N, C-alpha and C positions, 0 to 999 in steps of 0.2 A: 223793608222788603215786602213784596206782595204776599198776601196770605190767601190760602184756599178759603173762600167765604164761609165764615162761621156766624151762627145766629147769636145776637146779643140782646137780651131781654130788657135790661135796665141800662140805658146809654149813659146817664149822667152820674151814676154812683161812683164816687172816687175819681171822676174825670171832669176836666174843665174844657168846654168848647171854645176854641180860639178862632176858627173860621167856619163858615157855613154857606151852602148854596142849596138849591131845591133838592139836590140828590145826594150830597155828601156832607159829612162833618169831619173837621180836623180837631182832635182833642189831645190834651196834655194831662198826664197823671197828676193828681193833686199832690202838692208838696215837692214836686220836681221843679228844678230851676231856682228862681229867686225865692229866698227865704224858705218858707215851708212851715215853720212853727210846729205846734203840737200836731196839727193835721198831717204834716209831712212825716213826723216821727211815727204816728199811728199807721199811716198808709205804708211807710217803708217797712215797719215790723210785719205787717200783714202780708206784704209781698214776699218777704223772705220765708216766713213760716209756711205760707201756702205755695211757695215756689212759683209765684206769678211771673209770667213773661214780661210784665210791666217793669220789673226791676232792670231788665236789659233794654227793653223797648218802651220808654215812657211816652211815646207819641203813637197815635193810631188814626186811621181814617175809617169812618163808618159810612155805609151806604144806607139811605133811607128814602122812603116816598112819603108824600104829604099825608095820606090817609092811613098809613100803616103804623102800628105801634112796635113793629119788629125792625131791628137794625141788623146789619151784616158787617162784620169786620173784614175789610178787604186789604189793608196794608198796615204795617207798623214800622217804627224807626227808632234807632238809638239816639239820633240827634235831630235837631230842628232842620238842618240842611237836608238830611236824607228824606224826611217826611215831606218837606216842601217840594222836593223834586217830584215825588209821586203825586202830590196835590196838583201841581202845575200840569202834569201829564194828563190827569183826569179832566181838568178844566179845558185843556186845549183839544183833547181828542174825543171826549165823550159827551160833554154838556150839550153841544149843539145836536148831536145825534139823539140823545135821550129826550130832548124836547119834542121830537117828532111823534114819539109813542103816545097813544091815548090810554092804553091799559097799563095800570101800575104793575100788575104781575108780569107783563111782557118786559117792562123796564128792568125789574129785578132779575128776571131770567137772562136778559141780554148782558147785564153787568156781571152776573156770576159767570156766564159763559166766556166773556171777554177776559176776566181776571184769570180763569182757569187756563185760557189760551196763552196769556202772558207767562204764567208760571211754567207751563209745559215748554214754551219756547226757551225760557231762561234755563230750565233744567237740561234741555237738549244741548245747549251751547256751553253751559258752565259746569254741570254736575259731572264729576269724573265717572268713568265707566266702572261698573261694579259697586257703586256706592249704595249700600242697602240700608243705611241707618234711617230709622223712621223719623218723621218730622219733629215729634216731641223730643226725641233724643238730640237732634241737631240743634234745637232751641237751647237745650241744657248745655251743649258743648259751646255754643256761642256765649252763654252767660259765663261759663268757666273761663273762657279766653279773655273776656272783657274784665272780669272781676280780678283775675290773678295775673294778667299781663302775659299770657302764654302765646307763643306763636302758633301758626296753623298746623305745623308739623307735630305738635304735641297733641296726641289723640286721647280723647276721653273714652274710658272703658265702661264705666257705669257710675251712677250717682245715687245717693241714699239720703233720706231724711233721718236725722238723728240729733242727739244732744252732745255737745262738748262740755265737759266739766271743767270750768275755770274756778279753781278753788272748790268751794262747796256749792257753787251756783251752776246749774245746767244752762247752757246756751243753746236753744233750739235753732237748728240751721240745716245746711246741706253739705254732705261729704262727697267730694268729687274724687274719684280714683282714676288717674291717668296712667299712661304707660310708665312714666318716670317720676310722678309726684302724687302725694296725698295732699289734698287741699280741703279746707273747711271754711265756710262763710256763714256768719250769723249777724243779723241786725235786729236789736231788740230795744225799742224805745230810746233810740239815739246812741246806744252802745253797740259798736261794731267790733266783730272778732274776725280776723283773717289769719289763716294758718296755711303755710306751704312747707311740706317736708319732702325731701328727696328720698326715694326708696333706698338709695345706696347709703343713706345716713341712718337707717333703721337698725338698731342693735338688738331689739327684742320685740316680739309681737305675740301676744297671747290673749286668749279669751278667758275671762274669769268673772267671779261675782264676789263682792264684799259687802259688808254692812253699809259702808258709805256709798258705794257704787252698786247699783243693781247689775244684772248681767251686762257686761261691758267688754269692750276691746281695748287693751292697753297697748300703746305704741311708745316704745322707748327709743330715744336717740342718745348721743353722747352727753347732751346737756339738758334734756327735758323729758318729762313723762307726760303723755297725753292720754286722756280717758274719753272714750266715746260710748254712748249707750242709747237706749230707747230705739233700737232698730226694729223694723217690721220683720226682717229675716236676718238675724244676726249670723247664722251659720253660713248663708250664702255670701254675706259681706266679708266675713273672716276668711273664707276659703279663697275669695278673689284677692284679698290683701296678701295672703300667703303666696299665691302665684306670682303677683307682681313683685313682691319682695325677693322671691326666689330668682326671678329673671334679673333683678338688679345685682344679686349676689353672684350670679353666673357671669355677669358683665365684669364685676370686679375680679373674678377668679380667672377667667380665660377669654375676656373680650367678646363673649357671645351675647350681643345685644338682642333686643326684640325685633324680629322681622315678621311682618304679618304674613299669614299663610294665604297666598293668593289662589291656591288650588282647592281651598275648602269649598265643598258643594254649596250652591245657593239654596236657601230654604224654599220649599214648595210655595208657601205663602208668607208674607211679611210677618215678622215677629214684633209685636208691639213693645216699644220702649227697650229693645235689646239691640245693642250695637253689633256690628260685624266683628269688632275686636272681642267683645264678650263671648260671642259664639266661638270665635277662634280659640280663646283661652279655655272655654269649656271643653271643646273638642280635644285640645292638647292634654287636659287633665284626664279625660277618658282614655285617650290613647296611651298615656304613660301607665295608667292603672292596668289596662288590658295587656300591654307588653310585659309588665312586671309579673302579672298573675300567671301568664303562660310562657314566660321566658322567650319572647319572640324578638326578632331583629329590630334594631332601633328605627328603621324606616317603615315599619308596619303601621298601617293606619286603619283604625276601626271604622267600618262602614255603618254598622248598626247592631242592635241586639234585641232579642225578643224572648219572652217567657215560653217555655216548652217542657216536655218530659222526654227522657231518654230511656229506652229499653236497655237494661243491663243484663246480659245473658248469664253472668257469673252468679247472680242472686235472684234471677227471674223476677225483676221488679221494674216498674216505670218510675224513675227518679225525677222529681221536679227540679227545675233549674233554669238557666238562661243559655241560649245559643248566641254566640258572638260571630259575626262575619266580617272579615277584612279582605284586603286585596289578594292575599295568598293563603289564608287559613280559615277553617271553620272550627270554633272551639266551643266547649261546653263546660260550665261550672255548676255543680249542684248547689241548691240553696242551703242544704246542711253541709257545714264545713267538712271537707275531706271525704265526703261520701263518694264523690267521683269527679275527676277532671279528665278532659279529653281534648286532644289536639289533632286535627285532621288537616295536613297540608294539602292544598288543592292539587299540587303536582302528583299526589298519590290517588286522587279521585278518578274513578272510571265511569261510574253511573250515578246520576241523581234522578230519582223518579218519585212521583206522587203515588202513594198507595191508596187503595179504596178506604174511604172514611166509614166508621161504624160508631155506634154509641159507646163501645168499649175503647176504641182507638180513633178519636176524631182528628181529622186533618193530618194524617201521618206522612212522613217524608223519609225515604230510604236513600242512604248514601253508601255506595260500595267503593272499595279501594283495590289497588293492585295486589295487596297482600291478602286478598280474598276475605277481607273483613267487611261486614255490613252493619251499619249503624242505623237504628230506627228511632226517629224523633216523632213526637206527636203533640197534639194540642197547640199547634202553631197558628198564630193569628196572621191573616193575610198570606197564606201559604203560596199563592200564585206569584205574588210580588217577590217573595223570598227566593223562590226557585229561579225567577228571572234574574235576580241579582247574582245568585251563585253561578248561573249559566254565563252571565257577562264576564265574571271574574275567571271562570274556567277557560273561556275563549282567549283571554289575554294570557293566561298561564300557559296554555298549549303553544302559544306563539313564541314563548321564550323558554322552552324546556331545556334544562341543563343536562349535560351528560352525567354519568354516574360519578359518585365521589370516589375517594381514595380507597375505601374498604367496604365494598358492597357485601357484607356478610349476609348470609341467608337470614340470620336472626334480625337484621336491621330492617330488611324490606319484606320479609316473609314471616308470619307469626308461627309457622309450624316448627316446633322445637326438634332438636336432634339432628337437623340437616346442616351440613357445613358446605360452604361454597367450594367447589373443586378448583376454581381458578380465581385466585385473589387478584383483583386489579391492581396495577402498580400505582403507587402514589405519585403525585406531581414531583415529590422530592426525588423519586427514583429516576424519572426522566430528566431531571435537572442535573443529576450528579455528573453527567458527562461534560456539562458546561462549566462546572465549578473547579477551581484550582484546589482540589481536595487531596487529602492523603490517600484516599481510597478510590478504587475503580467503581464501586457501587455504594449507594447510600445505605447506611446500616439499618435504617428504619423504614424500608420500603413498604412492608406490609404488617408490621407489628412493632410493639414498643421495645425499648432497650432491655427491659427486665427479662424477656424471653431469651435474649442473646447472652446474658451474663449470669443467669440463675442456673446453677447446676442441680442435677437430681430434681428437676421440677415436677416429675410425675408424682401424682398423689399416692401411687401404689407403694412408693418407697419411704413414705413419711409417717407411717404408723397411724396412731390416733388422730394426729393433726390432719393427715391426708384424708382420713375417713370423714372428719368433720367438714373439711373443704368440699369433699364429694357430696355430702348431705346438703351443703349450701347450694351447690350447683343444681342438685336435683330439685330443691325447693324453688329455685328461680325458674327452672324449666317447667315445673308444674304451674307456676304463676304465669309464665308466658303462654302456656296452653289455655289457661282459663281467661286471662285478661288481655291477651295479645302481646305481640313483641314489636319493638320499634317505636317510631314516633306516634303511631296511632294506638298505643297501649292505653287501656283504662287505668288511670292512676287513682288509687284509693288508699284508705288507711292501712290496708294489707300491704301495699307497696312500701309504705313508710316503715312498717314493722320489719319487713325483710331487709331494708336498707340499714336499720338500726342493729340488726343481727350480723351485719357485715356482708359486703359484696364480695363474692369469690374473685380471685385475681384474674381468672380467665374472662370475666365479664366487666371488670372494672372500667376499662377504657371505653367500652361501648355504652355503658350506663352513664358515665360521666358526660359523654357527648349528648345523650338524650335528655338527661335531667337539666343540664345547663342551657340547653337550646343551641349549643355550638353546632350540632349536626345540621340544623336547618341552614345556618349560614354557610357551612362547608359545601353542602350539596348544591346550593344555589349560586356559588361562586367558584365553579371549576377552573382550575388553572391560576387562580388569583395568587395563591401562596407561591407557586413556582415563579410567577412574574416578579413578585416582590423580592424573592431571593436573588433572581437574576439582576434586578436593578440595584439592589442594596449592597451586595457583596463587593468588597474591595473599595468601597467609598469611605473616605475619611470624614469623621465627624466626632463631636464630643461624646455622643452616645456610643459610637463604635469603640472609642478608647476606654470608656468606663466598662463596657461589656467585656472587652478583652482582659481588663484588669481583674474582673470578678469571675471569669470562667472557671478557674481552678479552685475557687472558694465555694463552688456550688456542689454540695454533697460530696466532698472529697473522700468521705469514708465509704462511699458506694463504689463497687468495682466498675459500674457502667461509666463512671466519670473519672476513672483513673487511667484512661487511654484516649487516643485521638478520636476514636469513633464517637463517643458520647460528647466530647468537647466540641467537635465539629457540628454535630446536630444542634447542640445548645446554642452555639454561635449563630447558626443560620436562623433559628427561630427568633431569638432575641433581636438580631439585626433586622430581620424582616418586619418585626412588629415596630421597632423604632422608626423604620422607614415609613410604615403605614400611618403611624400616629406620632408625628414629631412634637405635638404638644406635650405628650408624656415622654416620648423618647425611651429612655431607660432609667429605671429607679432601682436602687438596691432592694433586695428581697424578691424582685421579679425573677432573678436567676435561680433562687432556691425553689420557688413555686414551679417554674418552667421545667426544671430538671426532673421533678416528680411527675409532671405531666408527660414528659418524654419516656418515662419508664413504662407507662401503660398505653401509650398511643404513638403512632408514627409522627413525623415532623408536622405534617399538615394538620393532623388532629390536635396535636399539642398547641399549634399556633392558634387555631380557632377556639380552643379552650382558654387560652390566654386572652384572646379578644373578649370572650364572654366574661371573664373575671374582671379585666381592667375597665371595660366600657359599660357593663351592665350590672354584674353582681356585686362588685366593689367599686362603685363610682368614685372617682377622684382620689383613690388610694395611692396610686403610683405616679402622681405628679411631683414636681420639685418640692412642694410644700406639704405633701401627704395630707391634704385637707380632709379627704374622706376618712382616713384613719383617725385623725384628730376629732372629727365629728362623732364617729362611733365610740371613741374614747370618752367623750362627753356623755354619750348615752349610757355607757358602762358605769360611769360615776353616778349618774342619775338613778340607774337601776340598783346600784349598790346601796344608795341612800334609802331606796324603797324597800328592798328585800333584806338587806343586812345593815340595819341602822346602827347596831353596836359597833360594827367594823368600819363603817364608812368614815367616821371622824378620825379614827386612828390611821386609816390608809391615807387620808388627806394630810395629816400631820407628818407622816413618814414620806410622803411624796412618791409612793410606790406605783399608783395606778397609771400615771403618765408613762412610767418606765416599762411596766410589764405589758400594758395593753398594745403598745405599738409593735412590740416583737411578736406578741400572740396573734394580733389581727393581720398584720402585713404578711406573715408567712403561714397563716392558718395552722399555727402550732408546730409547723414542720421544723423550725429551728430550735425549739425548746423541749421537744418530746421525742422519744425514740421513734424512728421512722415507721415501723410496723404498727405503732399505736396512732401516730398522727395521721396516717393515711386513712384510717377508719373515720376520723373527724372530717377529712376531706370528702369521703363518701357522703356523709350526712350533710355536709355543707352544700354540695352540688344539688341535693334534693331540697333542703330547707332554706338555704340562704344564710344571711348574717344572723338571723334569729338563733341558729344553732351555736354559733361562736359565742354569742353573748350568754346563752344558757350554760354552756360548758365553763365559761370564765367565772360566772357566779358560783357554780358548783365547786370549782377549785378553791375559791376564796372561802366558801362555807366550810369545806372539808378541813381547811387550815386555820379556821377562825381563832381557836384557842391559842395556838402558837403565835399567830400574827399579833394578837392583842398584847402578848408579852414581849414583843420585839421592841428594842430601844432605838434602832436606827434603820435607815433604808437598806443598808448592806445585809443586816441580819434578816430582814423580811425577804429580800431577794434570795438569800440562801435557803430559807424555809421553802419558798415556792419552787426554787430550782431543784431541790432534793425531791420534792413531791412529784414534779413533772418528769424527772428522770426515771422515776420508778412506776410510771404508768405503763403497764405491759399489755401486750396482746398475745395471750397464750394460745390463740387459735391460728396465729400466722404460720403459713407454710414457707415463708421466705426465711433464709438464714439470718440470724440476728446481725444487725449492722452496728458497729461501735458508735456510741453517741458522744459527740464532742463535749457535752456538758456533764459527762460522767464524773469529772473531777469534783463537782459539787457534792457528790454522794459520799465522799470519803468521810470516815468517822469511825468511832469505836463500835457503835451499834448500827447495823445495817437497817435502813428504813423499810417499813412494810411495802409490799408491792400492791399496786392499785390496778385492778382490771379495767381496761378501757371501756368495755361494754357495761360494766357496773357504773362507771362514771357517767356514761351517756344516759343510762336508765335513771340515775339519780337526778341528772339535770332536767329530764322530762318530768319526773315526778314532782319536783319542787318548783320548776319555773315554766311549766307548760302554758301558763296563762299569758305568756308573751305572745303578741300577735304582730304579724307583718305590718298591718295598717298603723298600729300604735308606734312601731319602730320608725316608720316613714314620717310620722308626725313629729316624733322626737328628733329625727334627723334634720327636719326643717328648722326647728328651734335651735339646735346646736350649730347648724351651719351658719346662721346669723352671727352667733357669738364667735365662732372660730374665724370666719372671714374678717369680721370687724376687728378682732384681736390681731390678726395678721396684718391688717391695714395699719393699725396703731403701731405695731412693731416696725413696719416699713417707715412710717412717719418719723418715729424716734431715731431710726438708723440714719435716715437722710439728714435730719436736723443735727445729730451728733457729728456726722461726717463733714458738715460745712460750718458749724457754729464758730469754730476758732478763726475762720477767715472773714467773717461777716460782722458788721456792726450791730445787727439786731440781737435782741435777747432770745433765749430758747422759746419763751412763750410767743413772742412775735413771729419767730420762724415757723412755729407750729401753725399759727393762724394763717400765715402766708401760704404754707404748704396746702392747707385745706382749700383756700381760695384758688390756688393754682390747679389743684386736682379737680375741683368743681368745674373750672373752665374747660379742662380737658374733657371731662365727662359730658359736658354740655355739647361738645362737638360730636360725641357719640350719639346723644339724643337727637340733636337738631341739625347736625351737619351731615357729612358723608360718613356714615357709620363704618363702612369698610375701610376707608382710608385712616380713620381714627384708630381702628383696631390694628392696622398694619404698623402705625406709629408706636404702638405699645408692644415691645418685645420683652416677655417675662423672663427670658434667659439672661437679660442684662441686669446689672446691679439696680437696686431700688431707685437710686438717684437718676438713672437714665430712663426709667420706664414711662413716666408721664412727660410728654413733650407737647408744646403748643406751637401753632404757626403764627404768622404775622398778624392776621386779622384778630385772633384771640389775644395776642399780646397788646394790640392797639386798644382793645376794650379794657384790659387790665390797666394799661398805662393811663387811660383817661380817668379811671376810677380811683387809682391808688397813688399815682406819683404827684409830687409837689410842682412838677414842671408843666403840668397839663393846663393850658389856658389859651384862649384865643384861637384864631384861625390856623396858627402854626402847629397845633397839637398833632394832627394826623401825620404831617411831614416829620415832626420830631420823633413820634412813636416809630415810624417806619425806619428812620435812621438809627435810632437806638436798637431796634431789633436786629438790623444788619450788623451793627457793631458787636452785639452780644453773640451773634451766631458765628462762632469761631470756625466750625467745620463746614460752614456754607451749605448745610442741607436743608435750609429754610425752616428749621425747627430749633427751639431752644429748650433745654431742660431746666429743672428747678434751680440748680446752682447758678446757671447763667442768668436766670431771671433775678434772683435775689442779689447777685453781684451788681447788676445794674441798679436795682432798687437801693441797695446800701450806699452806692456812690452818690445818689441823689439825696438821700436822707442823712447819712452820717459822715460823708466826706467833708473835709475842711474846704474853705473857699478855693484854694489853689487846685485841689483835686476836682472840684466841681467844674472849674474853668477848663481844666485839661480835658475832662469828659466832653464838655460843650464844644471845645475846639475840635476834638476828634470827630464830632458829629458833622463837621464841615469838610471832612476828608474821606476818600475811599478807605475802607469798604463801606462806611456808613452811607455815603452818597449812592443813590441809585445810578444805573447806567446812564439814564438821560441827564440826571443832575451833574454827573461827572463830565459828560461831553459838553454840557452847557458851560460849566466852569472853565473847561479847557479852551473853549472858543472865546470866552471873555478874557482869559489871560493873554491869548494871542492878539486880541483886538486892542487892548490897552496896555501893551508892554511898557511904553514910556512913562505911564502914570504911576507905576509901582515905585513907592518910596523904598529906601533901604530897609526900613522895618518890615514893610509888607513883603519884601523879597527874601526876607530871612527864612531859613529852613524851619520846618515844623518843630525840630528838636530845640532850636534856639528860641522859638516862640514859646514852647512849653516851659523852658527854663526861665523865661522873662517874667512869667506870672501875669502877663497881660490877659485880661479876660474880655475885652470889648472887641467885637468883630465889625469892622467898618467897611463900607463900600468905598468906591474910588473918590467920592466927594467928602469923605471923612465923617459921614453920619453913622451912628450906631445902627446896625441892621436889626438884630434882636438878641436879647440875652435873658432868658427866663430862668431864674434861679429861685 
């Protein structure tokens, strides 16, 4: 290819000149081609270590002039044919023109200009729109494709110089990280190392340091361990490897393959040696962190962030931190953890103005909201640009302003405490009620939760000391709202967490759950969405609807709100609407228990959006068919138990208790194992803290029961110990009447167990396990996700093999190997084929045997590589016929059982069975439409030439055992066995 002219000082070092004329030299790399000897080994090693382009392009053309000692590289080639083509073009088009010039500088200037022109023309015609990858990176991608035989659709993300440890010997080379593969190449004094690992095969990925290996990255697959070290930036490399492995796991989990973000803004100036894909992945990582930190909707995209200070009126200080700007929000996070968090939706912003700078307050920016709050930021770099970006986003926001949500409490939009809205707006559920075939004329949860409808004597005046305590909590929160603001724009500080830990008053619970979870943002920006879902989903038959109907009356049956048609109808609508919104999850047991509690404190629409926040953001992958998210966090819980409670960890493993308890604790947020009035306090803290709180409390429970658990002899005894403990976790401050707990049977015994105050349990969990951090938990989640998903894939493989092993001639080991080959071929279609179509082919609701299916082209490739009948020019025809024969349901796809059935016939059938199969390949449905028509025409054309044997029926021929297929002249046509 043509190169932008680069200066070469020493033309003959490591190169051999093969052709020359007065203006150009054609050279070959020493050691390339014939022989090479020791020189070739040394040069090859040098090229790999230094990442020389000569490894991929061993030919080049240099421009020279007679009196100059400087040479210019103008072209390179991977083959003699390619470089010869460029050489001939130069001789034909430039030599005569160059001979006219008298000045050598003019000759060089002309050549450089001409080459630049050729490159520009080629780029205009050939380079795809939006291709931002720098030249050096494209060169590396070319090397990767040539070295590992990758097609053009396999994109390189980044590459790094490192050492691969083969035994105790490090092999210096280059690590290439593509979207779907990890590749490594090294060439050292004649010894070549080539590695290719699919990300979907990675079972463990960790960064560690040992005596044998310095700081290194360990990559485990099912059959090997790989160690890489000596990185210039090991943290960056490891982070990228984690991202790519995560994408692969997501593909195995729910078919979400990697799709490049085409809307990513282009960089202002080209970034050296950074690909567009690397920028894309970096942006994704930042977006995910941003959304998780501030509990924002899944489609929110971070535009940028900058250092600044925020004036906090509650303590009269300028707090240093970072401002984050996205398309719908301005957020702030203090550098000191928990000092202050702030979320300002742009839909609430009324004024953005630049205040006058001073030595005390440089570059200040004031932002005012509809709730009459003003936020003062300062020390902003490039304030004018920042204001322009905010203005641009505000214009877009004003163009799509939503109408008000279902419950516009004064407290949610106005920070002034004590005011109550006189006219509560109706929920979409209330406007929908007339359209539903419901038992009631009005929806029961139009403006508040079910708890207010079914709780008698709810006034705090009649509840004595408990009522007074509840009143004090309400007053504390009102003071907090006055000082820190109320609603989405509230300053969130350590003081906010203290109040949450002391318990949220029941009158504020629904409102604060919506705010802390981020569900409020999604609800107010999607007005009418829930009502539409209810209208579309009600009355439709589906597996999810049947499961929901079966579980409705098992959802908190002890609570009066769900002992009648009102609560049941509301629960049915919320669960059915969510199953319709997210068919990937549909409905999972435990969702009914959690949703019923959400309905107690919010109306239907609010409960729906809280459920969305839980399932899709706060507890990812918890409620799918394989409860992957819960299994991942169970693995984290086991890891934390080993770290914090090493004495108990081994005992719990022996008893097998952790896997049993953690699923019920995590999936229902303790609601199914603890008295309701106590468990709801844990839900309060969960919406503020996330999964960290559930893990802390779980560790505290094990710690409190350590002595008894160490003395347990079996799983049942351990479960009884924990059950008795949880049944006696009480909330003495609850103003709700006690609700009978279904697990109370476990507490039977001669000596009543002591009561445990829920607030003391929470306090203990923070005192002992407050060192847990959200970032660490996310890191552990990645590690456990690899293990869990690969374990599930292994389970699926074993299930498939067991299901078909009795009918097939292959051994279990052979079937497992064939399954892996078959699955890899399917996944390859996701990588390099039509990703969307491949995803459609995999329906995870089907049995494992039916999930992976391949088409005719994929089968042909496997047929050529695996079957004993693949030879000669007939192979494609034979493969096509075999595929049509195996495709029993005629959907142009075959599953693994159909595939191995065909393979078994070719490998393990006796001669008669093989001949029968071969005979069937000459009859419909194995014949294509064109082949069948051609055979029919031939039969009509030569009817008198058919002998009695040839005229026999297919059944008679099968019974005869004849295996030769003859044409009308009696010659054997073909028979490959």
